[in-house]
C-alpha atoms as one frame of an Amber mdcrd trajectory, in Angstrom:
protein
  74.046  89.290  90.745  77.819  89.353  90.571  80.058  88.137  93.376  83.104
  89.852  94.827  86.521  88.232  95.222  89.047  89.807  97.588  92.710  88.812
  97.367  95.460  89.849  99.783  99.042  88.739  99.126 101.666  88.722 101.891
 104.875  86.735 102.261 104.267  83.095 101.293 100.480  83.419 101.699  97.411
  84.623  99.849  94.159  85.306 101.684  91.130  84.783  99.436  87.586  85.803
 100.267  84.338  85.557  98.292  81.116  87.423  99.045  77.998  86.213  97.254
  74.234  85.714  97.445  73.082  82.659  99.371  71.597  80.603  96.489  72.936
  80.366  92.932  71.228  79.208  89.791  67.764  79.854  91.203  65.367  82.263
  89.550  65.271  85.596  91.328  68.105  84.647  93.674  68.512  86.945  96.666
  70.849  87.271  99.596  69.965  85.746 102.932  67.934  87.737 105.410  70.020
  89.851 107.775  70.158  88.560 111.328  71.266  90.711 114.236  74.562  89.200
 115.418  75.044  88.351 119.078  77.765  90.123 121.093  79.702  86.848 121.160
  79.550  86.547 117.347  80.764  90.120 116.965  83.587  89.501 119.434  84.770
  86.355 117.630  84.595  87.987 114.208  86.542  91.042 115.338  89.168  88.805
 116.931  89.599  86.767 113.727  89.938  89.966 111.716  92.592  91.332 114.083
  94.575  88.091 114.029  94.462  87.932 110.232  95.580  91.556 109.861  98.505
  91.249 112.285  99.622  88.012 110.616  99.693  89.871 107.299 101.720  92.723
 108.836 104.245  90.271 110.297 104.783  88.501 106.970 105.079  91.770 105.045
 107.658  93.321 107.371 109.577  90.547 109.154 111.336  87.294 108.341 112.736
  84.182 109.978 115.550  85.150 112.330 114.051  88.493 113.355 113.596  89.002
 117.102 110.604  88.356 119.374 111.643  89.784 122.742 110.127  90.309 126.175
 111.363  93.295 128.200 111.030  92.415 131.878 110.941  94.179 135.244 112.260
  92.810 138.534 110.046  90.266 140.263 107.566  91.943 142.593 107.983  95.396
 141.029 104.635  96.888 139.993 105.241 100.084 138.012 102.202 102.319 137.390
 101.069 102.476 133.738 102.548 105.918 133.122 105.965 104.605 134.189 105.709
 101.603 131.838 104.797 103.892 128.951 107.652 106.276 129.746 110.139 103.407
 130.117 109.141 102.026 126.754 109.316 105.419 125.060 112.889 105.868 126.291
 113.789 102.313 125.275 112.405 102.886 121.775 114.438 106.098 121.417 117.652
 104.354 122.539 117.129 101.430 120.193 116.218 103.653 117.258 119.387 105.679
 117.870 121.487 102.504 117.743 119.813 101.391 114.513 120.327 104.820 112.969
 124.045 104.717 113.795 124.235 101.520 111.716 122.240 103.070 108.896 119.307
 100.701 109.437 115.570 101.373 109.874 113.938 100.137 113.080 110.748  98.153
 112.463 108.714  97.187 115.496 105.396  95.715 116.647 104.701  96.319 120.350
 102.341  94.829 122.916 102.337  96.074 126.514 101.019  93.401 128.845  99.960
  92.883 132.443 100.598  89.307 133.575  98.130  87.174 135.542  99.944  88.122
 138.769  99.935  91.834 137.959 103.490  92.246 136.681 104.038  94.502 133.669
 106.211  93.444 130.738 106.642  94.503 127.120 106.641  92.264 124.036 108.271
  93.462 120.820 108.936  92.127 117.333 112.053  93.763 115.856 113.904  93.381
 112.555 117.333  91.753 112.798 120.401  93.784 111.712 123.202  91.500 112.877
 123.520  92.168 116.602 119.909  93.010 117.436 119.794  90.970 120.644 122.728
  92.934 122.035 121.188  96.266 121.010 117.865  95.403 122.648 119.588  94.335
 125.875 121.727  97.504 125.979 118.705  99.720 125.382 116.566  98.068 128.069
 119.398  97.763 130.599 119.227 101.502 131.278 115.643 101.122 132.562 115.319
 101.290 136.346 114.187  98.024 138.010 114.665  95.998 134.823 115.465  92.289
 135.021 116.721  91.801 131.488 115.362  90.517 128.191 114.030  87.167 127.030
 114.883  86.759 123.350 113.539  84.335 120.736 113.786  84.252 116.961 110.875
  84.251 114.536 110.044  81.098 112.649 108.165  80.882 109.371 104.635  80.392
 110.708 103.209  83.516 112.358  99.604  82.501 113.140 100.219  81.792 116.842
 102.343  84.913 117.254  99.641  87.107 115.697  97.021  85.573 118.000  99.217
  86.293 121.029  99.827  89.898 120.031  96.105  90.695 119.712  94.737  88.562
 122.563  92.481  90.300 125.081  93.524  90.538 128.753  91.480  88.340 131.096
  90.809  87.866 134.804  93.001  89.761 137.245  94.985  91.385 134.444  91.823
  92.961 133.002  90.679  94.022 136.470  93.958  95.830 137.044  93.885  97.490
 133.616  90.318  98.705 134.246  91.671 100.720 137.202  94.153 102.594 134.985
  93.267 106.096 133.745  90.920 105.727 130.779  93.369 107.204 128.254  95.973
 104.593 129.266  93.775 101.500 129.285  93.892 101.051 125.512  97.704 101.063
 125.618  97.560  97.744 127.506  94.783  96.201 125.415  95.922  96.910 121.849
  99.181  96.487 119.944 101.054  99.364 118.306 103.452  99.506 115.337 106.243
 101.700 114.085 105.093 104.027 111.317 107.455 102.614 108.694 105.717  99.241
 108.358 104.164  98.055 105.100 100.441  97.377 105.447  98.479  94.799 103.430
  96.666  95.839 100.267  93.545  93.980  99.147  92.580  93.605  95.485  88.839
  93.409  94.749  87.213  92.061  91.569  83.674  91.188  90.562  82.708  88.151
  88.508  79.600  86.484  87.118  77.497  84.506  89.587  77.919  81.412  87.376
  81.623  81.344  88.297  80.696  81.361  91.980  78.258  78.516  91.418  81.083
  76.432  89.930  83.369  77.198  92.889  80.650  76.114  95.324  80.044  72.924
  93.355  83.649  71.873  92.691  85.533  73.686  95.466  88.093  76.497  95.155
  91.193  76.080  93.003  94.511  77.369  94.414  96.784  79.781  92.583  99.486
  77.936  90.594 102.424  77.206  92.904 100.247  77.363  96.028  98.020  75.006
  98.025  94.930  75.720 100.106  95.327  75.253 103.857  92.212  73.194 104.576
  92.032  74.292 108.219  91.503  77.905 107.076  88.510  77.207 104.804  85.346
  78.787 106.193  81.939  79.034 104.536  78.976  80.760 106.156  76.607  83.712
 106.266  77.641  87.163 107.439  74.882  88.216 109.859  75.770  91.893 109.344
  75.135  91.902 105.581  73.052  88.807 104.898  75.521  87.712 102.216  77.222
  84.329 102.188  80.997  84.123 102.228  83.917  81.788 101.632  87.370  82.482
 103.094  90.618  80.523 102.934  94.392  80.966 102.915  96.779  79.689 100.248
 100.428  78.983 101.017 103.361  78.687  98.639 104.235  75.073  97.912 107.965
  75.333  98.498 110.807  77.809  98.676 113.317  77.857  95.893 117.001  77.705
  96.714 118.329  81.193  97.427 114.910  82.746  98.130 114.501  84.759 101.342
 112.496  82.792 103.936 109.379  84.930 103.462 109.209  84.635  99.658
């Protein structure tokens, strides 16, 4: 039985995944028996997949120096969800207008959030065009009951940022969201993106099972110019399919002088 290798390239990273039968070199080898996954296993797997996908989107569309901003309301102000959505829609239109005047596309990843004390705020990742911080502040300043913008700049490692963007609300925040109209609840649980973003493409190839046996025996070999991040290496059995898997991320060894930060 052949095995499948999946490769996804983005920024300075390559995600590599192998899917294969559980035992190699044995006569009549077969995949492992399927086991019904627990709700907790499903939850963890879905969360890992979301984090990985958003990390890929961030690397493909943004770079060091782009903006990670929080749009804030006045302390104690508790706008209903429809007001938050309307405020953000107007903000997006103002900011897009300002980008268009400069002949630049507006790229954005958005996460609406309810804080642990019930206050609404909006997180955004935005591409830098020279005076982005000023443009964001001007666009949000027109919002009633705003208290300004907290602005940071992206650094090269996006794992923590991706995890933050896709994290699930907990405790009082989730209780408050559950009281929103059903069609609005998902707006405060999931992230959204502008339509002009580049999305990751995965290349799939099949190889002989003997190659997989060698990888399992000797360990994976990184792509020339890259190294394997040991903390990302995972080997196990997918309870959904019964097939074994190996996943890891490679990262470029070093940046050459003059290269953009994400290459």
